[in-house]
One Martini backbone bead per residue (centre of mass of N, CA, C, O) as a GRO file, in nm:
protein
  395
    1UNK     BB    1   0.101   0.033   0.012
    2UNK     BB    2   0.007   0.390  -0.055
    3UNK     BB    3   0.103   0.723   0.049
    4UNK     BB    4   0.033   1.061   0.103
    5UNK     BB    5   0.237   1.314   0.267
    6UNK     BB    6   0.124   1.612   0.378
    7UNK     BB    7   0.301   1.931   0.430
    8UNK     BB    8   0.272   2.219   0.620
    9UNK     BB    9   0.305   2.547   0.759
   10UNK     BB   10   0.411   2.432   1.073
   11UNK     BB   11   0.519   2.365   1.396
   12UNK     BB   12   0.402   2.054   1.346
   13UNK     BB   13   0.582   1.927   1.115
   14UNK     BB   14   0.759   1.721   1.281
   15UNK     BB   15   0.528   1.502   1.314
   16UNK     BB   16   0.543   1.378   1.027
   17UNK     BB   17   0.783   1.188   1.076
   18UNK     BB   18   0.634   0.996   1.271
   19UNK     BB   19   0.403   0.919   1.090
   20UNK     BB   20   0.577   0.793   0.866
   21UNK     BB   21   0.719   0.581   1.043
   22UNK     BB   22   0.462   0.418   1.117
   23UNK     BB   23   0.395   0.329   0.830
   24UNK     BB   24   0.661   0.188   0.756
   25UNK     BB   25   0.652  -0.024   0.990
   26UNK     BB   26   0.360  -0.123   0.838
   27UNK     BB   27   0.421  -0.133   0.510
   28UNK     BB   28   0.402   0.172   0.417
   29UNK     BB   29   0.423   0.380   0.163
   30UNK     BB   30   0.590   0.708   0.153
   31UNK     BB   31   0.494   1.027   0.007
   32UNK     BB   32   0.643   1.333   0.016
   33UNK     BB   33   0.455   1.652   0.045
   34UNK     BB   34   0.564   1.983   0.029
   35UNK     BB   35   0.560   2.289   0.117
   36UNK     BB   36   0.738   2.575   0.122
   37UNK     BB   37   0.659   2.646   0.416
   38UNK     BB   38   0.750   2.377   0.547
   39UNK     BB   39   1.064   2.435   0.494
   40UNK     BB   40   1.073   2.639   0.747
   41UNK     BB   41   1.048   2.379   0.963
   42UNK     BB   42   1.155   2.154   0.757
   43UNK     BB   43   1.365   1.924   0.615
   44UNK     BB   44   1.406   1.721   0.340
   45UNK     BB   45   1.632   1.536   0.448
   46UNK     BB   46   1.468   1.399   0.671
   47UNK     BB   47   1.268   1.255   0.481
   48UNK     BB   48   1.468   1.106   0.295
   49UNK     BB   49   1.618   0.942   0.521
   50UNK     BB   50   1.356   0.803   0.643
   51UNK     BB   51   1.186   0.722   0.362
   52UNK     BB   52   1.343   0.679   0.091
   53UNK     BB   53   1.233   0.949  -0.057
   54UNK     BB   54   1.128   1.174  -0.254
   55UNK     BB   55   1.083   1.517  -0.232
   56UNK     BB   56   0.792   1.707  -0.284
   57UNK     BB   57   0.743   2.086  -0.377
   58UNK     BB   58   0.708   2.112  -0.697
   59UNK     BB   59   0.531   2.163  -0.987
   60UNK     BB   60   0.797   2.306  -1.116
   61UNK     BB   61   1.088   2.118  -1.206
   62UNK     BB   62   1.415   2.072  -1.326
   63UNK     BB   63   1.440   1.772  -1.174
   64UNK     BB   64   1.171   1.701  -1.333
   65UNK     BB   65   1.002   1.523  -1.543
   66UNK     BB   66   0.741   1.657  -1.780
   67UNK     BB   67   0.603   1.427  -1.942
   68UNK     BB   68   0.456   1.408  -1.663
   69UNK     BB   69   0.266   1.520  -1.443
   70UNK     BB   70   0.352   1.520  -1.118
   71UNK     BB   71   0.066   1.477  -0.984
   72UNK     BB   72   0.000   1.221  -1.149
   73UNK     BB   73   0.241   1.049  -1.073
   74UNK     BB   74   0.194   1.047  -0.760
   75UNK     BB   75  -0.111   0.923  -0.774
   76UNK     BB   76  -0.016   0.656  -0.840
   77UNK     BB   77  -0.121   0.399  -0.644
   78UNK     BB   78  -0.301   0.540  -0.433
   79UNK     BB   79  -0.486   0.503  -0.114
   80UNK     BB   80  -0.398   0.781   0.031
   81UNK     BB   81  -0.439   1.102   0.202
   82UNK     BB   82  -0.217   1.296   0.419
   83UNK     BB   83  -0.263   1.598   0.615
   84UNK     BB   84   0.033   1.657   0.828
   85UNK     BB   85  -0.011   1.934   0.871
   86UNK     BB   86  -0.305   2.160   0.850
   87UNK     BB   87  -0.390   2.453   0.732
   88UNK     BB   88  -0.606   2.703   0.666
   89UNK     BB   89  -0.501   2.752   0.383
   90UNK     BB   90  -0.538   2.459   0.268
   91UNK     BB   91  -0.835   2.431   0.332
   92UNK     BB   92  -0.924   2.670   0.152
   93UNK     BB   93  -0.820   2.565  -0.114
   94UNK     BB   94  -0.969   2.293  -0.125
   95UNK     BB   95  -1.265   2.407  -0.084
   96UNK     BB   96  -1.212   2.633  -0.349
   97UNK     BB   97  -1.021   2.528  -0.593
   98UNK     BB   98  -0.714   2.571  -0.527
   99UNK     BB   99  -0.413   2.539  -0.760
  100UNK     BB  100  -0.084   2.675  -0.664
  101UNK     BB  101   0.035   2.390  -0.593
  102UNK     BB  102   0.113   2.070  -0.546
  103UNK     BB  103  -0.077   1.984  -0.313
  104UNK     BB  104  -0.343   2.120  -0.412
  105UNK     BB  105  -0.344   1.966  -0.684
  106UNK     BB  106  -0.361   1.681  -0.569
  107UNK     BB  107  -0.627   1.714  -0.415
  108UNK     BB  108  -0.806   1.786  -0.667
  109UNK     BB  109  -0.714   1.511  -0.837
  110UNK     BB  110  -0.824   1.320  -0.641
  111UNK     BB  111  -0.990   0.975  -0.562
  112UNK     BB  112  -0.916   0.954  -0.270
  113UNK     BB  113  -0.874   0.941   0.052
  114UNK     BB  114  -0.895   1.217   0.282
  115UNK     BB  115  -0.677   1.343   0.537
  116UNK     BB  116  -0.707   1.578   0.819
  117UNK     BB  117  -0.462   1.757   1.033
  118UNK     BB  118  -0.506   2.011   1.212
  119UNK     BB  119  -0.307   2.333   1.250
  120UNK     BB  120  -0.388   2.592   1.486
  121UNK     BB  121  -0.524   2.849   1.602
  122UNK     BB  122  -0.816   2.907   1.762
  123UNK     BB  123  -0.896   3.163   1.601
  124UNK     BB  124  -0.900   3.008   1.333
  125UNK     BB  125  -1.074   2.751   1.389
  126UNK     BB  126  -1.330   2.954   1.487
  127UNK     BB  127  -1.372   3.070   1.229
  128UNK     BB  128  -1.612   3.108   0.997
  129UNK     BB  129  -1.454   3.030   0.740
  130UNK     BB  130  -1.328   2.767   0.839
  131UNK     BB  131  -1.591   2.626   0.916
  132UNK     BB  132  -1.705   2.625   0.626
  133UNK     BB  133  -1.472   2.468   0.494
  134UNK     BB  134  -1.503   2.213   0.664
  135UNK     BB  135  -1.794   2.147   0.584
  136UNK     BB  136  -1.739   2.121   0.283
  137UNK     BB  137  -1.537   1.881   0.308
  138UNK     BB  138  -1.722   1.685   0.459
  139UNK     BB  139  -1.933   1.667   0.228
  140UNK     BB  140  -1.691   1.536   0.040
  141UNK     BB  141  -1.537   1.319   0.259
  142UNK     BB  142  -1.352   1.442   0.448
  143UNK     BB  143  -1.122   1.356   0.706
  144UNK     BB  144  -1.106   1.455   1.043
  145UNK     BB  145  -0.822   1.493   1.270
  146UNK     BB  146  -0.928   1.687   1.464
  147UNK     BB  147  -0.850   1.894   1.686
  148UNK     BB  148  -0.703   1.978   1.993
  149UNK     BB  149  -0.674   2.026   2.323
  150UNK     BB  150  -0.408   2.270   2.397
  151UNK     BB  151  -0.099   2.362   2.343
  152UNK     BB  152   0.016   2.635   2.185
  153UNK     BB  153   0.244   2.842   2.031
  154UNK     BB  154   0.169   3.070   2.272
  155UNK     BB  155   0.098   2.876   2.539
  156UNK     BB  156  -0.185   2.842   2.506
  157UNK     BB  157  -0.508   2.721   2.572
  158UNK     BB  158  -0.655   2.526   2.301
  159UNK     BB  159  -0.812   2.483   1.995
  160UNK     BB  160  -0.557   2.337   1.739
  161UNK     BB  161  -0.410   2.098   1.805
  162UNK     BB  162  -0.245   1.850   1.693
  163UNK     BB  163  -0.257   1.541   1.659
  164UNK     BB  164  -0.115   1.270   1.735
  165UNK     BB  165   0.051   1.042   1.549
  166UNK     BB  166  -0.097   0.787   1.655
  167UNK     BB  167  -0.384   0.880   1.580
  168UNK     BB  168  -0.346   0.928   1.281
  169UNK     BB  169  -0.246   0.649   1.208
  170UNK     BB  170  -0.480   0.473   1.312
  171UNK     BB  171  -0.710   0.588   1.132
  172UNK     BB  172  -0.575   0.530   0.858
  173UNK     BB  173  -0.506   0.227   0.896
  174UNK     BB  174  -0.797   0.129   0.925
  175UNK     BB  175  -0.877   0.208   0.640
  176UNK     BB  176  -0.665   0.037   0.486
  177UNK     BB  177  -0.768  -0.235   0.591
  178UNK     BB  178  -1.048  -0.203   0.472
  179UNK     BB  179  -0.962  -0.174   0.177
  180UNK     BB  180  -0.816  -0.447   0.157
  181UNK     BB  181  -1.073  -0.617   0.216
  182UNK     BB  182  -1.274  -0.476  -0.013
  183UNK     BB  183  -1.110  -0.526  -0.245
  184UNK     BB  184  -1.304  -0.660  -0.509
  185UNK     BB  185  -1.560  -0.655  -0.391
  186UNK     BB  186  -1.909  -0.705  -0.404
  187UNK     BB  187  -2.150  -0.436  -0.474
  188UNK     BB  188  -2.492  -0.379  -0.403
  189UNK     BB  189  -2.654  -0.067  -0.486
  190UNK     BB  190  -2.953   0.093  -0.354
  191UNK     BB  191  -3.111   0.396  -0.475
  192UNK     BB  192  -3.365   0.602  -0.427
  193UNK     BB  193  -3.679   0.674  -0.560
  194UNK     BB  194  -4.006   0.601  -0.608
  195UNK     BB  195  -4.279   0.550  -0.851
  196UNK     BB  196  -4.647   0.586  -0.864
  197UNK     BB  197  -4.919   0.572  -1.056
  198UNK     BB  198  -5.221   0.753  -1.098
  199UNK     BB  199  -5.160   0.869  -1.379
  200UNK     BB  200  -5.015   1.010  -1.663
  201UNK     BB  201  -4.875   1.249  -1.445
  202UNK     BB  202  -4.913   1.120  -1.166
  203UNK     BB  203  -4.758   1.061  -0.836
  204UNK     BB  204  -4.614   0.847  -0.597
  205UNK     BB  205  -4.391   0.966  -0.344
  206UNK     BB  206  -4.087   1.120  -0.212
  207UNK     BB  207  -3.815   1.313  -0.044
  208UNK     BB  208  -3.586   1.165  -0.143
  209UNK     BB  209  -3.250   1.239  -0.269
  210UNK     BB  210  -2.985   1.020  -0.252
  211UNK     BB  211  -2.730   1.107  -0.076
  212UNK     BB  212  -2.660   0.848   0.080
  213UNK     BB  213  -2.604   0.672  -0.167
  214UNK     BB  214  -2.377   0.849  -0.282
  215UNK     BB  215  -2.192   0.820  -0.036
  216UNK     BB  216  -2.159   0.513  -0.056
  217UNK     BB  217  -2.037   0.513  -0.335
  218UNK     BB  218  -1.785   0.689  -0.287
  219UNK     BB  219  -1.665   0.505  -0.067
  220UNK     BB  220  -1.658   0.237  -0.228
  221UNK     BB  221  -1.465   0.339  -0.445
  222UNK     BB  222  -1.226   0.393  -0.242
  223UNK     BB  223  -1.226   0.079  -0.150
  224UNK     BB  224  -1.247  -0.109  -0.428
  225UNK     BB  225  -1.505  -0.187  -0.534
  226UNK     BB  226  -1.735  -0.381  -0.699
  227UNK     BB  227  -2.000  -0.212  -0.874
  228UNK     BB  228  -2.361  -0.208  -0.842
  229UNK     BB  229  -2.636  -0.011  -0.978
  230UNK     BB  230  -2.955   0.088  -0.839
  231UNK     BB  231  -3.176   0.354  -0.959
  232UNK     BB  232  -3.368   0.596  -0.882
  233UNK     BB  233  -3.479   0.881  -0.793
  234UNK     BB  234  -3.306   1.201  -0.799
  235UNK     BB  235  -3.147   1.528  -0.728
  236UNK     BB  236  -2.935   1.401  -0.937
  237UNK     BB  237  -2.689   1.330  -1.136
  238UNK     BB  238  -2.599   0.991  -1.270
  239UNK     BB  239  -2.296   0.801  -1.338
  240UNK     BB  240  -2.228   0.456  -1.456
  241UNK     BB  241  -2.124   0.163  -1.587
  242UNK     BB  242  -2.309   0.001  -1.354
  243UNK     BB  243  -2.635   0.091  -1.450
  244UNK     BB  244  -2.974   0.087  -1.315
  245UNK     BB  245  -3.277   0.230  -1.406
  246UNK     BB  246  -3.565   0.322  -1.210
  247UNK     BB  247  -3.913   0.374  -1.086
  248UNK     BB  248  -4.044   0.128  -0.973
  249UNK     BB  249  -4.075  -0.127  -0.753
  250UNK     BB  250  -4.090  -0.359  -0.959
  251UNK     BB  251  -3.840  -0.281  -1.116
  252UNK     BB  252  -3.646  -0.299  -0.876
  253UNK     BB  253  -3.690  -0.595  -0.803
  254UNK     BB  254  -3.602  -0.723  -1.075
  255UNK     BB  255  -3.309  -0.605  -1.072
  256UNK     BB  256  -3.218  -0.726  -0.807
  257UNK     BB  257  -3.262  -1.020  -0.875
  258UNK     BB  258  -3.070  -1.022  -1.116
  259UNK     BB  259  -2.809  -0.935  -0.954
  260UNK     BB  260  -2.804  -1.155  -0.743
  261UNK     BB  261  -2.775  -1.390  -0.960
  262UNK     BB  262  -2.536  -1.258  -1.149
  263UNK     BB  263  -2.336  -1.080  -0.964
  264UNK     BB  264  -2.295  -1.179  -0.674
  265UNK     BB  265  -2.285  -1.037  -0.399
  266UNK     BB  266  -2.139  -0.974  -0.091
  267UNK     BB  267  -2.297  -0.692  -0.083
  268UNK     BB  268  -2.620  -0.556   0.025
  269UNK     BB  269  -2.757  -0.225  -0.026
  270UNK     BB  270  -3.068  -0.081   0.099
  271UNK     BB  271  -3.147   0.276   0.028
  272UNK     BB  272  -3.421   0.286  -0.072
  273UNK     BB  273  -3.727   0.477  -0.140
  274UNK     BB  274  -4.017   0.308  -0.099
  275UNK     BB  275  -4.328   0.282  -0.178
  276UNK     BB  276  -4.586   0.155   0.025
  277UNK     BB  277  -4.787   0.262  -0.196
  278UNK     BB  278  -5.057   0.191  -0.434
  279UNK     BB  279  -5.268   0.225  -0.663
  280UNK     BB  280  -5.533   0.031  -0.738
  281UNK     BB  281  -5.582   0.244  -0.978
  282UNK     BB  282  -5.493   0.338  -1.302
  283UNK     BB  283  -5.514   0.609  -1.486
  284UNK     BB  284  -5.477   0.656  -1.831
  285UNK     BB  285  -5.553   0.949  -1.774
  286UNK     BB  286  -5.597   1.258  -1.692
  287UNK     BB  287  -5.715   1.406  -1.419
  288UNK     BB  288  -5.966   1.614  -1.383
  289UNK     BB  289  -6.073   1.898  -1.273
  290UNK     BB  290  -6.285   1.926  -0.980
  291UNK     BB  291  -6.561   2.041  -0.766
  292UNK     BB  292  -6.445   1.782  -0.593
  293UNK     BB  293  -6.395   1.513  -0.432
  294UNK     BB  294  -6.118   1.271  -0.437
  295UNK     BB  295  -6.060   0.932  -0.421
  296UNK     BB  296  -5.775   0.725  -0.335
  297UNK     BB  297  -5.689   0.405  -0.373
  298UNK     BB  298  -5.489   0.194  -0.164
  299UNK     BB  299  -5.209  -0.033  -0.175
  300UNK     BB  300  -4.980  -0.243  -0.109
  301UNK     BB  301  -4.663  -0.279  -0.171
  302UNK     BB  302  -4.390  -0.415  -0.240
  303UNK     BB  303  -4.158  -0.607  -0.042
  304UNK     BB  304  -3.848  -0.619  -0.130
  305UNK     BB  305  -3.677  -0.733   0.107
  306UNK     BB  306  -3.856  -0.976   0.169
  307UNK     BB  307  -3.839  -1.106  -0.116
  308UNK     BB  308  -3.519  -1.105  -0.158
  309UNK     BB  309  -3.442  -1.307   0.076
  310UNK     BB  310  -3.491  -1.568  -0.107
  311UNK     BB  311  -3.192  -1.496  -0.263
  312UNK     BB  312  -3.005  -1.554  -0.029
  313UNK     BB  313  -2.690  -1.602   0.053
  314UNK     BB  314  -2.497  -1.704   0.323
  315UNK     BB  315  -2.247  -1.500   0.219
  316UNK     BB  316  -2.436  -1.269   0.231
  317UNK     BB  317  -2.475  -0.917   0.292
  318UNK     BB  318  -2.754  -0.755   0.448
  319UNK     BB  319  -2.853  -0.405   0.408
  320UNK     BB  320  -3.061  -0.174   0.573
  321UNK     BB  321  -3.322   0.077   0.596
  322UNK     BB  322  -3.468   0.307   0.854
  323UNK     BB  323  -3.738   0.536   0.851
  324UNK     BB  324  -3.821   0.705   1.157
  325UNK     BB  325  -4.083   0.873   1.398
  326UNK     BB  326  -4.183   0.602   1.556
  327UNK     BB  327  -4.074   0.371   1.736
  328UNK     BB  328  -3.782   0.327   1.614
  329UNK     BB  329  -3.658   0.064   1.738
  330UNK     BB  330  -3.891  -0.133   1.703
  331UNK     BB  331  -3.916  -0.101   1.391
  332UNK     BB  332  -3.625  -0.175   1.317
  333UNK     BB  333  -3.622  -0.459   1.442
  334UNK     BB  334  -3.853  -0.572   1.277
  335UNK     BB  335  -3.710  -0.543   1.002
  336UNK     BB  336  -3.456  -0.706   1.058
  337UNK     BB  337  -3.618  -0.984   1.094
  338UNK     BB  338  -3.840  -0.996   0.870
  339UNK     BB  339  -3.606  -0.934   0.631
  340UNK     BB  340  -3.335  -1.084   0.690
  341UNK     BB  341  -3.114  -0.914   0.817
  342UNK     BB  342  -2.784  -0.817   0.931
  343UNK     BB  343  -2.847  -0.500   0.898
  344UNK     BB  344  -2.947  -0.171   1.033
  345UNK     BB  345  -3.028   0.165   0.937
  346UNK     BB  346  -3.110   0.438   1.141
  347UNK     BB  347  -3.343   0.706   1.077
  348UNK     BB  348  -3.469   1.036   1.016
  349UNK     BB  349  -3.643   1.295   0.860
  350UNK     BB  350  -3.408   1.513   0.909
  351UNK     BB  351  -3.220   1.386   0.665
  352UNK     BB  352  -3.381   1.493   0.442
  353UNK     BB  353  -3.173   1.657   0.204
  354UNK     BB  354  -2.926   1.632   0.367
  355UNK     BB  355  -2.568   1.624   0.452
  356UNK     BB  356  -2.682   1.527   0.726
  357UNK     BB  357  -2.670   1.278   1.004
  358UNK     BB  358  -2.845   1.044   1.212
  359UNK     BB  359  -2.735   0.725   1.343
  360UNK     BB  360  -2.827   0.376   1.369
  361UNK     BB  361  -2.682   0.053   1.443
  362UNK     BB  362  -2.828  -0.267   1.384
  363UNK     BB  363  -2.801  -0.589   1.523
  364UNK     BB  364  -2.879  -0.924   1.578
  365UNK     BB  365  -2.735  -0.920   1.877
  366UNK     BB  366  -2.848  -0.613   1.983
  367UNK     BB  367  -2.667  -0.407   1.883
  368UNK     BB  368  -2.618  -0.045   1.939
  369UNK     BB  369  -2.516   0.230   1.733
  370UNK     BB  370  -2.429   0.569   1.781
  371UNK     BB  371  -2.445   0.861   1.554
  372UNK     BB  372  -2.404   1.161   1.537
  373UNK     BB  373  -2.392   1.439   1.372
  374UNK     BB  374  -2.307   1.374   1.035
  375UNK     BB  375  -2.193   1.318   0.754
  376UNK     BB  376  -2.275   1.108   0.498
  377UNK     BB  377  -1.984   1.029   0.443
  378UNK     BB  378  -1.916   0.943   0.731
  379UNK     BB  379  -2.146   0.738   0.760
  380UNK     BB  380  -2.054   0.545   0.536
  381UNK     BB  381  -1.794   0.456   0.680
  382UNK     BB  382  -1.928   0.343   0.936
  383UNK     BB  383  -2.084   0.122   0.791
  384UNK     BB  384  -1.836  -0.032   0.679
  385UNK     BB  385  -1.704  -0.082   0.952
  386UNK     BB  386  -1.942  -0.254   1.067
  387UNK     BB  387  -1.939  -0.472   0.855
  388UNK     BB  388  -1.654  -0.569   0.906
  389UNK     BB  389  -1.677  -0.628   1.212
  390UNK     BB  390  -1.926  -0.843   1.179
  391UNK     BB  391  -1.812  -0.995   0.876
  392UNK     BB  392  -1.500  -1.090   0.849
  393UNK     BB  393  -1.538  -1.408   0.829
  394UNK     BB  394  -1.708  -1.398   0.532
  395UNK     BB  395  -1.544  -1.173   0.349
   0.00000   0.00000   0.00000
């Protein structure tokens, strides 16, 4: 495995040497990329002697062959990027698409998981602009490690101190182990909302945006999964090489059944928001407006998860979602057992359309894990961590 270790201009830059050493000791190749400001705090010779790797710090260098752009060359076969320490300046560049040096250009061009260990004074960390930039990056799936409360550069106590090397290493290494385990595993992911026709123009649907499903997809891609997508309606455009788009619950069920039998996924995640009811009769033409009440008779829709459980192989892991606003744990547990799921993710209507969510993960052994308000990208990683933790013996 191989990571890029980005180092920015901070008094905490010396900690990057220890972070790199911990990765090397555990068999991870480390490519150091320093900003020019970082070189004011640490020397490149220290990194080269410890890591036995060339230190990169210039986007255009007379010492590097420009046959291939240096940032593209460095990004080849990289499993993750760690920026530690990361200044407010680099956070702002990354959040707002500025690529004016080598490290910021690498960050914008990367398709892998990025970890940031901030280091700055508390006045900077708590400033409104930095807080907005951090939120923006979290929505994009960047994982922040720290900062911590502690002694700062001016000897005052406050929040902004970079996390210790051992903590940074541990969090990134756990992700790398997860990626190694899931790499090339097959994932069938279903998300988006369904529609059921009332007449030729009107439908029954729901408010689901599809953002949680997209977050799961983005994280799975970074994990190295082989992915098949079945997608209902979403609030955004989505393209992927193995994608089947559906509209109704019956269409979704047929495509899931087809993929379960043919794609044979190791993990099946059902994040779709399926209409629970369908009109008893569909009008063939548009219902005209009339000055009187009109009743629409509804009947239960197909229960996709319950039906699809009949096609489950004993080595497949089935994960469902439950959106509840009343008796939430009782209803989630009922779905977990009735639909023969291995795990269920519980959330509430407050997450609909938002980039953030609060989730609970329920397992068949009765364990419930709660995750407070986090970005949907962060939640997606927690879900995969829990899948690995519970089913590592069969995956």
